[in-house]
N, C-alpha and C positions, 0 to 999 in steps of 0.2 A: 554538567552531571558528569561525576566520576565514578559512580556506582559500577561496580563488577558484576553484581547480582542484582537481579531486579525479580519483583513479584507483580503480575499484572493486575491483581485485585488493588494493589497500592498506586497503581498509575491512573490518573483522571483521563475521562474520555472528553474529547473536545468536537464539537460540531464542526462539520466540513461546510465549504460554500455551497457543496453541491447537495447537501440533505443528508449526508451519511454521517460517520464519526470515526474519529482516531484516537490513538492513545500511543505517545511516544514510549516505548519500553526501556531501551538503553541507547546511549550514544557516547562517541568520542568525536574530536573534529574530524576524525577520517571517515568513520561509519556511524550509521544510524539504523536502529530497527523500529518499526512502526506497524502497530496492528491497525487494521481498517475494519469496521462492520457496516454491512450493507444490509437493508430490507429488501425483500424481494422487488424487483424491479429497478432497485436503487441503480444510479448511473455515476461513475467516474468519469466525467468528461474529457472528450478529448483534450490533451495537453502536451506540453513538452517542457524539459528542464535540463540543466547541464549535469545533473547528476546521474551515475550510472545507476539502475535499478534492478534488484532482483526480487521477485515475487513469489510466494508460496500461498498457494489456496489451502487454508487450515479447515475450511467448512465451507460446503455450498457448491454451487455451479455458476460459473461465469463464462460470458461471451467476451473474449480480450482481443483488443486490436492493437497491434504495433505496426507501425509504418504502413497502414493501409492493408495489412493481411489480419485476420480475424480467425479465431478458433475457439473452440468450446472446451473449458478446463473444469474439472471438478476437484473435490479434495484429494490432495497428494500431488496435484500436477503444480508446475511451477512454468515462469517465464521471465526472461531477462529482457531490459531496455537499455540500449547503448545509449549515450550521452545525445541528448538533442532530440530523438525521435518522437514523433507524435505517436501518444498511446493513452488508451482508456479502456474501461471495463463497463459491462451490464451485468447485475445479478440477476440471474435466471431463477433463483430461489435464495432465501435468506443466506448469508454467509460472511466469512472474515477472510481477508487476506492479511498475510505478514510480509511486509516490504522492507527490504534493507537499501539503504542508499549511500553512495560514496562519492563525494564527501557528505558530511551530515546536512540535513536540510535545515538550515539556520532559519527559515520563516515558518517552521513548524515550533520553534521554541518562543516565539514571541506571544 
């Protein structure tokens, strides 16, 4: 994808293995932005990956766990996950996260 501009309503939602959904907004080889949507009680299971991740809570309230430390964040909050740290979220209410990954997540493009 070489789009410089993107309109979210033109991007397709994909179900995630943990029952949520995501849509890739834009990406290059070096950077990717992805929107995730959660129903109340939805869980982004604990996992790790080599990508650095920065996340912005666009809507809702989440319990966020990074490297064994948990905090409640709401719309306007953000967090960063260094490479290979175990992390996950639980939606305390319906909400959306906007995640950036460096480099891009090739597994999200298949």
